[in-house]
C-alpha positions in Angstrom: 47.1 16.5 -11.3 43.8 19.3 -11.0 42.4 17.6 -13.6 42.8 14.0 -11.9 40.7 14.6 -8.5 37.7 15.7 -11.3 37.5 12.4 -12.5 37.9 10.1 -8.7 34.6 12.5 -8.1 33.1 11.3 -10.8 34.2 8.2 -10.2 33.3 8.5 -6.7 29.7 9.9 -7.2 29.3 7.7 -9.6 29.2 4.7 -6.5 27.6 6.8 -4.4 
């Protein structure tokens, strides 16, 4: 899933 990556990035950006 490509959208999965988008969600992961969103969660990572929120943490960083």
